[in-house]
N, C-alpha and C positions, 0 to 999 in steps of 0.2 A: 504494500500500500504506500503510495506516495502522494505528497501534496502537489497540486498542479497550479500553474499560473501564479496568480497573485495571492493565493490563500495565506501564506505566512504573513504578508503585510496586512491583509484583511483582519486576521486574528489579532495582530498587534493593535490595529486601529480600534477594533471592537472591545479590546480589553479595558478601555477607560470609560467609566460611566458618563463623563461629560461628552465624549465623542459619540457615544450611543445616543445621548439626548439630542445632540446636534443632528445626527442622521434622522432621528424620528421627526424632528422639527422640519427638516428639509423635505422629508417624505410627505408630511401633512400639509405644509404651507408653501412649498415651492422654494425657489431661489431666495437666498438671504445674503445680506452684507455682514461682514464681521461685526460691525457696529450694532446692527439689529440683533444679532445673536447675543452679543455681550450685554445688551439691555435686559435680556431675559435670564442672565446667569450671574452668580456672585463672584465673577472673575473679570479681570481686565480685558480690554480689547486685544492687547498684545498676547495674552494667554489664549484667547479665542483663536487668534491668528496662528499660534503654534499648533493648536489642536487641528485646525483646518489644514495645516501643512502635512500633518500625519495622514489625515483623511485623503488629501490630494495625492500623496505618495502612494497610497494603497489603491488609488484610482476610484475611490468611493464617492468623491466629489470632483467637480470640474469648475474652474473659475473662469468668469467672463468679466472683462473690464466694463464698468458702467460709470461714466463720469470719473470722479476721483477715487471711487472705491470699486472693488471687485464684488461680484455677486457669485455665490457658490450654489451649485445645484447638485442634487443627488444623482449619481450614476451607479445604479445597483448591480450592474452586470458582474462585477468581481465577487459578489456574494455567491454566485453560482459555483465558483471553484471551492469556496468554503463549504457550501452546502453539499457538494459532491464528496468532499473529504469526510465530512461528518456522516454522510450516508454510508460510505465505505466502512467506517468504524462501526456503525450501527449493524450493518450486515455481518461483519466479522464477529461481533459479540453475540448477535442472535444465533449464529451458527454454533458458537462455542457453548452457549447456554442450552441450546437444544440437545447438543451432544451430552452435556452434563446431565440434563434431565433424563435422557435415554439411559445413560449409565446408571443413574440412581434407580430408575424404574426396573432395569434388568437385575440389579442387586436385591431389590425388594421382593 
């Protein structure tokens, strides 16, 4: 089993609750500026920008220049690699648990 594509970066990005909140916000409300996101969080605009950099590196968001600020929008395609990786793990564990269940049933 191997991770594919951007999955490791996606997991890094999703590891932080602030970044998960940002992704949820972008999914619900569409593109946002760092300033707008910072207004909703107890952190500085600079901290928001650092979090957005991590999300951009993982390709979960894309920035577009609008006036003096950039607007960030969700690009959820990289989640497919992470979802595929998790699905592989799930299948492997299901197989092992079924085998264990059969072994226990045979011994009973």
